[in-house]
N, C-alpha and C positions, 0 to 999 in steps of 0.2 A: 505493499500500500504506499510506503513513504517512497517508492522509487517513482511510482506513478505522479506522486505529487511534486517532486523533484523535476521530473519529466515536464510536466505541466507548467511550472514557473519557469524553465527554460525557454518554452515555446513563447510564453507570454513576454518574457525578456527580449526575445528575437523579433516578435511582432513590434514592440514599441520601439526597437533600435532603428528597424527598417521604416517605420513611420517617420521618425525623426530624421533620417538621411534623405529620405524622399522630400520631405517639406523643405528642408533647406537646400536641395538641389532644385526644387520648383522655385523657391524664392531667388536664388542665385540666377537661374536662367531667366526669369522674368525681369529681374534689373537688366541683365545683359540685353535682352530682348527690346527693351524700352530705350537702352542707350543706342542700340543698333538702328531701332526706326526713328530716333532723332536725327542720327548721322545720315540716314538716307533721305530725308526730308531736308537737311541743312543746304544751303548755298555751298557749292565746291569752294574749297580753299586749300592753300598750302601752308602748312605749319612751318614755323622758322625758328623752333627751339623753344616751345612752350614748356614750363615746368609743371603746368596742369592740362589735363586732356580737355580739349575744346570738342564737345560733344554736337553743338548746333550753332548755325551761324544764319542771322538773317538780316538783310539790307532791304529797307522800304524800297518798293517799286523796282526790285530786282529778283528776278525769276532765274536767270542763266547768266553765265560768265561769257565774255566779260560784261561787268555791269555799266549800264549806260547812266551817265549821272549828267545832268545840266548844270552849266555854270550859273552861280547864283543861288542855287537851291541848297536847303537844308535836307539832309538825309539820316533817318534814324537807324541805327545800328544796334542788333540785340545778340548778345553772346550767351550760350548756357555752357558751363565748364563744370568738371569735376574737380573740387579744391581738397580732395583727400581727407576731409574732416578737419581741415587746419583753420576753419572759421575766418575765411578772408572778408575783411570789412572796409577795405581801403584800396583803391586802384587808381593810379596816377597813368594817363594816356600819353602816348607819344605816336603820332600818326603823320605819315610822310606820304606825299604824293610822287611818284617814281616814273619818270618818263625817260626817254632816250638820254637827252643831254640836260634834263631838268630835274631838279629834286626840290620840293617845296614842303614846309611843315605846313600841316592842316590844323584848323581852329576846331576845337571840341568842346561841348558842353554837355554836362557839369564836368569839369575837371578841376580838382580830383573828384572821383567818384567814391564817396563814402556815405554813411549812414545819415547825414544831414541832408543829402539830396534825394534818398529813396530810389536811388539808381541801382543798387545792389541788393539782391534779394535771395532768399534761401528757397530752392527749388527742388523737392523730391531729395535726393542724397547729394545734390550740387548746389551750385550758385548761378545766378543769371544777372546780367548787367546790360543796360542800355546807355547810349550816349547819341548826341547829335552832331553829325560832322556837316561843317559849312565848305560848299564846293565853290572855292574863290574864283571870282570873276577874271583873275589874271592868269588861271591855269590854261595851258594850251589846248586847243581842240584836237585831240589826238588820243591814242591809246597808250595804257601804261599799268602801273600797278598802284595799289593802296597797301602799304605797309602799316600795320596796326600792332602796337606793343602796349601791354598794360603791366605795371609795375607796382611792387607794393611799397611801404614806407622806407624799407632799407634798399631801395631801388634795384630788387631783384625782379628779372623778367619773369613774369608768371604765364602772361598770355602772348603769343606772336602769332600772327597770320599775315599772309598776302592775298589779296584778291585782284584779279585782272580788272581793268576798268577802262570804260572809254567816256572822255569828257567830251559833251556836245553843248551846242549853243541854246 
């Protein structure tokens, strides 16, 4: 009789162990699936040395690259990234327009992005931030790249990406 009881306990232990393993595997794959879905819906970009993984990039009025941007316009940029649980609350932007022979700094607002502006938020397991970029009237009407960097208080480069752009009139 005692043998049946021990055998029964072993079966219950095995069932509970399997249930725990499958639950954590499903949660892990659900998070991966969400991040994969975000990356598939993201505007294509080239990472240039981000410390954190950029999961999603959206540039208003841009559905494909190169992004067409009119001189004199203000464009909203939204980025979702995984901060590895570090609790990022401050980002200083450095954005440049890069053309064949012309490199110009871009105007960004708000800069820096911190808790005072409401531009950085917690989203699921990561962070989201937004900023507005001014497409300067003096930019040449041609194709190039927009280089976007976001640094922390210690000037460490947390996010870096490049997006092909075409400046129009």
